[in-house]
C-alpha positions in Angstrom: 167.9 98.8 117.1 167.5 95.1 117.6 170.3 95.0 120.0 170.3 97.6 122.8 173.7 98.5 124.3 174.1 97.3 127.8 171.8 94.3 127.7 173.2 90.9 128.6 173.4 89.8 124.9 175.0 93.0 123.8 177.4 93.9 126.6 180.3 94.0 124.2 178.5 96.1 121.7 178.9 99.9 121.5 176.8 101.8 119.1 178.3 105.0 117.7 176.5 107.3 115.4 177.5 110.4 113.6 175.1 113.1 112.4 176.9 115.7 110.3 176.5 117.6 107.0 176.4 114.6 104.7 173.7 112.0 104.7 175.3 108.6 104.8 174.0 105.2 105.8 177.1 103.0 105.9 176.2 99.5 107.1 179.6 98.0 108.0 180.0 95.4 110.7 183.4 94.6 112.2 184.1 91.6 114.4 187.5 91.3 116.0 187.2 87.5 116.0 190.3 86.8 118.1 192.7 88.9 115.8 191.1 87.4 112.6 188.8 90.2 111.7 185.6 89.6 109.9 184.0 92.5 108.1 180.6 92.6 106.5 178.7 95.2 104.6 175.1 95.4 103.4 171.9 97.3 103.0 170.1 96.6 106.2 168.5 99.1 108.4 167.7 96.5 111.0 164.7 98.0 112.6 161.7 95.8 113.4 159.5 97.7 110.9 162.0 96.9 108.1 162.5 93.2 108.8 159.1 92.2 107.6 158.6 94.5 104.6 162.0 94.4 102.9 164.6 92.1 101.5 167.9 93.0 103.1 171.3 91.7 102.0 174.7 91.4 103.9 177.9 90.1 102.4 181.3 89.3 103.9 184.3 91.3 102.7 186.8 88.7 101.5 189.3 91.0 99.7 192.0 91.8 102.2 192.7 95.3 100.7 189.0 96.3 100.7 188.6 94.9 104.2 191.6 97.0 105.4 190.2 100.1 103.8 186.8 99.6 105.5 188.5 99.0 108.9 190.5 102.2 108.4 187.3 104.1 107.6 185.6 102.6 110.7 188.6 103.7 112.8 188.3 107.3 111.6 184.6 107.3 112.4 185.3 105.9 115.9 187.9 108.6 116.4 185.4 111.4 115.5 185.2 113.7 118.5 183.2 116.5 117.0 179.9 115.0 115.7 179.9 111.4 117.1 177.9 110.2 120.0 177.4 106.9 121.7 174.0 105.4 122.2 173.6 104.3 125.9 171.6 101.6 127.5 168.6 103.9 127.6 169.0 104.7 123.9 170.0 108.2 124.7 172.8 110.0 122.7 175.9 110.7 124.7 178.2 113.0 122.8 181.8 112.1 122.8 184.1 114.7 124.3 187.5 115.5 123.0 190.3 114.7 125.3 192.4 117.8 126.0 195.6 117.7 123.8 194.2 115.4 121.2 193.5 116.6 117.7 190.0 117.4 116.6 188.6 114.7 114.3 185.5 115.2 112.2 185.1 112.0 110.2 182.9 113.3 107.3 185.3 116.2 106.6 188.3 113.8 106.8 186.7 111.5 104.2 185.8 114.5 102.0 189.4 115.8 102.1 190.8 112.3 101.4 188.5 111.8 98.4 189.1 115.3 97.1 192.9 114.9 97.3 192.9 111.4 95.7 190.4 112.1 92.9 191.5 115.6 91.8 194.7 116.1 89.8 197.4 117.7 92.0 198.6 120.0 89.2 195.5 120.7 87.1 196.4 122.4 83.8 
């Protein structure tokens, strides 16, 4: 991580990571931008060792529908209370705890079910 949570230049940054059944490396950045969201996606794994040996690309998401879909996906990931953890200022994983009375959210399984239901015919013959 180039930016460690809790440092003066990153006090408004919270790093959330999810380790679950499926390997995924989504690189999506969301900036609230005073209610004018900016969303970017790209290839980077911005670790020091990668910045000098690779070419990484990031692009803004300009299509409003795609931007809304990515924000929705991020919100589901941020709501994960089964496999998500925060990275604290000491770079330790702090697992999120489910608030009593709130539904269980497991982002990867949620995405799997959404894709399965949207891609498969509802009445296969």
